[in-house]
TORTORFI-652397 format. One record per residue (C-alpha): residue number from 1; residue in three letters; x, y, z. Coordinates in nm, 4 decimals, padded with zeros to 6 digits. Layout:
N
<i = NUM	aa = ala	u = X	v = Y	w = Z>
...
END
This chain:
65
<i = 1	aa = met	u = -01.8474	v = 05.8707	w = -02.9773>
<i = 2	aa = lys	u = -01.4748	v = 05.8749	w = -03.0142>
<i = 3	aa = lys	u = -01.3091	v = 05.6109	w = -03.2480>
<i = 4	aa = gln	u = -01.0988	v = 05.3540	w = -03.0505>
<i = 5	aa = asn	u = -00.7439	v = 05.3459	w = -03.1644>
<i = 6	aa = glu	u = -00.6122	v = 05.0555	w = -03.3464>
<i = 7	aa = tyr	u = -00.2689	v = 04.9010	w = -03.2484>
<i = 8	aa = ser	u = -00.0496	v = 04.6408	w = -03.4230>
<i = 9	aa = val	u = 00.3153	v = 04.5318	w = -03.4764>
<i = 10	aa = ser	u = 00.4644	v = 04.4078	w = -03.7959>
<i = 11	aa = val	u = 00.7460	v = 04.1617	w = -03.7798>
<i = 12	aa = gly	u = 00.9335	v = 04.0770	w = -04.1019>
<i = 13	aa = asn	u = 00.8501	v = 03.7064	w = -04.1725>
<i = 14	aa = ile	u = 00.6107	v = 03.6731	w = -03.8958>
<i = 15	aa = gly	u = 00.3375	v = 03.9216	w = -04.0108>
<i = 16	aa = asn	u = 00.1073	v = 04.1523	w = -03.8116>
<i = 17	aa = ile	u = 00.0141	v = 04.1160	w = -03.4575>
<i = 18	aa = glu	u = -00.2963	v = 04.2837	w = -03.3486>
<i = 19	aa = val	u = -00.3014	v = 04.4244	w = -02.9807>
<i = 20	aa = asn	u = -00.5648	v = 04.5990	w = -02.7787>
<i = 21	aa = asn	u = -00.3927	v = 04.9208	w = -02.6303>
<i = 22	aa = lys	u = -00.0816	v = 05.1227	w = -02.6598>
<i = 23	aa = arg	u = 00.1004	v = 04.9627	w = -02.3547>
<i = 24	aa = glu	u = 00.0710	v = 04.6071	w = -02.4999>
<i = 25	aa = ala	u = 00.1662	v = 04.7418	w = -02.8435>
<i = 26	aa = thr	u = 00.4829	v = 04.9076	w = -02.7110>
<i = 27	aa = lys	u = 00.5589	v = 04.5956	w = -02.4839>
<i = 28	aa = thr	u = 00.5044	v = 04.3679	w = -02.7969>
<i = 29	aa = tyr	u = 00.7214	v = 04.6037	w = -03.0196>
<i = 30	aa = asn	u = 01.0035	v = 04.5935	w = -02.7763>
<i = 31	aa = glu	u = 00.9877	v = 04.2160	w = -02.7306>
<i = 32	aa = tyr	u = 01.0222	v = 04.1617	w = -03.1123>
<i = 33	aa = val	u = 01.3089	v = 04.4295	w = -03.1417>
<i = 34	aa = arg	u = 01.4816	v = 04.2204	w = -02.8793>
<i = 35	aa = gln	u = 01.4286	v = 03.9022	w = -03.0750>
<i = 36	aa = ser	u = 01.5355	v = 04.0716	w = -03.3933>
<i = 37	aa = lys	u = 01.8690	v = 04.1755	w = -03.2350>
<i = 38	aa = ala	u = 01.9124	v = 03.8136	w = -03.1231>
<i = 39	aa = lys	u = 02.1356	v = 03.5854	w = -03.3327>
<i = 40	aa = his	u = 01.8933	v = 03.3076	w = -03.3452>
<i = 41	aa = gly	u = 01.5075	v = 03.2534	w = -03.3610>
<i = 42	aa = arg	u = 01.2328	v = 03.3257	w = -03.6257>
<i = 43	aa = ala	u = 01.2374	v = 03.6937	w = -03.5668>
<i = 44	aa = ser	u = 01.6176	v = 03.7271	w = -03.5814>
<i = 45	aa = gly	u = 01.7324	v = 04.0033	w = -03.8031>
<i = 46	aa = glu	u = 01.3891	v = 04.1051	w = -03.9061>
<i = 47	aa = asp	u = 01.2409	v = 04.4649	w = -03.9345>
<i = 48	aa = val	u = 00.9866	v = 04.5584	w = -03.6628>
<i = 49	aa = thr	u = 00.7257	v = 04.8326	w = -03.6963>
<i = 50	aa = leu	u = 00.4718	v = 04.9627	w = -03.4361>
<i = 51	aa = trp	u = 00.1526	v = 05.0950	w = -03.6005>
<i = 52	aa = ile	u = -00.1180	v = 05.3147	w = -03.4647>
<i = 53	aa = asn	u = -00.4146	v = 05.3650	w = -03.6640>
<i = 54	aa = gly	u = -00.2427	v = 05.2584	w = -03.9810>
<i = 55	aa = glu	u = 00.0583	v = 05.4936	w = -03.9268>
<i = 56	aa = pro	u = 00.4034	v = 05.3658	w = -03.8462>
<i = 57	aa = val	u = 00.5162	v = 05.5162	w = -03.5003>
<i = 58	aa = lys	u = 00.8263	v = 05.3238	w = -03.4360>
<i = 59	aa = glu	u = 01.0482	v = 05.1238	w = -03.6694>
<i = 60	aa = tyr	u = 01.3548	v = 04.9105	w = -03.6137>
<i = 61	aa = phe	u = 01.5443	v = 04.8005	w = -03.9156>
<i = 62	aa = gly	u = 01.6727	v = 04.4700	w = -03.8851>
<i = 63	aa = thr	u = 02.0059	v = 04.3284	w = -04.0341>
<i = 64	aa = leu	u = 01.8374	v = 04.1245	w = -04.3079>
<i = 65	aa = asn	u = 01.8091	v = 04.4271	w = -04.5268>
END
């Protein structure tokens, strides 16, 4: 039996968000990148990383570095 993929998105000071599938993971990643680029809000300036099976697939480096 094939192992199901695991998807999550890490956001700086927010933490890890577990999601059920690649489509939802990509949508969540893109939304937090949008929020990171904004000049206000909890995710503003934070790094955002999309993980699949524990491996980083996409990374956005925020302005807080």
